[in-house]
C-alpha positions in Angstrom: 38.1 -36.2 8.1 41.2 -38.1 9.1 41.2 -40.4 12.2 44.2 -41.2 14.3 45.4 -44.8 13.8 44.1 -45.8 17.3 40.6 -44.4 16.4 40.2 -46.6 13.3 38.0 -49.4 14.6 35.9 -50.5 11.6 36.8 -53.6 9.6 36.3 -53.0 5.9 35.2 -55.7 3.5 38.2 -57.1 1.7 38.6 -59.5 -1.1 34.9 -59.4 -1.9 33.0 -57.8 -4.8 32.5 -54.2 -3.8 35.1 -54.3 -1.0 38.6 -53.0 -0.7 40.9 -54.2 -3.4 44.6 -53.6 -4.2 44.2 -49.8 -4.3 44.9 -47.8 -1.2 41.8 -45.7 -1.8 38.2 -47.1 -1.4 35.0 -45.0 -1.4 32.3 -47.4 -0.2 30.2 -45.7 -2.9 27.6 -48.5 -3.5 24.8 -47.0 -1.4 22.8 -50.3 -1.2 25.8 -52.6 -0.5 27.6 -50.3 1.9 24.6 -48.7 3.7 25.2 -50.3 7.1 28.9 -49.6 7.1 28.5 -46.0 6.0 25.8 -45.4 8.6 27.9 -46.9 11.4 31.0 -44.9 10.4 29.1 -41.6 10.1 27.5 -42.2 13.5 31.0 -42.9 15.0 32.4 -39.8 13.5 29.7 -37.7 15.1 29.7 -39.4 18.5 33.1 -41.2 18.8 31.1 -44.1 20.3 31.4 -47.5 18.7 28.1 -49.2 17.7 26.8 -51.8 20.1 27.4 -55.4 19.0 24.4 -57.4 18.0 22.9 -59.4 20.8 23.7 -63.1 21.2 21.0 -65.4 20.0 19.4 -66.8 23.2 18.7 -70.1 21.5 22.5 -70.8 21.2 23.6 -73.8 23.1 25.5 -73.4 26.4 28.2 -75.6 27.8 26.8 -77.3 30.9 30.1 -78.6 32.2 31.8 -76.0 34.4 35.3 -77.1 33.4 34.3 -77.0 29.8 33.0 -73.4 30.3 36.4 -72.5 31.8 38.3 -73.9 28.9 36.0 -72.1 26.4 36.4 -68.8 28.4 40.2 -69.2 28.5 40.3 -69.9 24.7 38.2 -66.8 24.1 40.5 -64.7 26.3 43.6 -66.0 24.6 42.0 -65.2 21.2 41.2 -61.7 22.3 44.7 -61.1 23.6 46.2 -62.5 20.3 43.9 -60.3 18.2 44.5 -57.0 20.0 48.3 -57.7 20.3 48.3 -58.2 16.5 46.8 -54.7 16.2 49.6 -53.3 18.3 47.9 -53.1 21.7 49.6 -54.0 24.9 47.2 -56.3 26.7 47.1 -57.2 30.4 44.7 -59.8 32.0 43.0 -58.3 35.0 40.3 -60.9 35.5 41.7 -62.0 38.9 41.8 -58.3 40.2 38.0 -58.3 40.3 37.7 -55.0 38.4 34.6 -55.9 36.4 36.4 -56.7 33.2 38.9 -59.3 32.0 41.5 -57.5 29.8 43.0 -54.0 29.6 44.4 -53.1 26.2 46.4 -50.0 25.6 47.5 -48.4 22.4 48.7 -44.8 22.6 46.1 -42.9 24.5 43.4 -45.4 23.8 42.6 -47.7 26.8 40.1 -50.6 26.2 38.5 -52.4 29.2 37.2 -55.7 27.8 34.9 -58.3 29.3 35.4 -61.5 27.3 32.7 -64.1 26.8 33.2 -67.4 25.0 30.5 -69.6 23.4 
């Protein structure tokens, strides 16, 4: 099955033993090493829904200074914008529009509405 470029959302292991090398073909054929990736990709192909991210560890420390939290959030938003623009998305910040998310990223027909959190 071929996916449109804007539907290719999985990062593949690169420059690691068993990962993508110099060839433009990679089979993820080591069942033990690639089990989680294969399972996620097959589930995505069936449902077209991306897997949920793993939950944040509740024991992680939290910035207590409000200005510090704002700086961290701004850095996280800037990082997200840079990342998605590098993938070819057009990204707009809508945080001040009170829509319920921070960024809208568009690539072709794909529209991502992203809430960004920084730690």
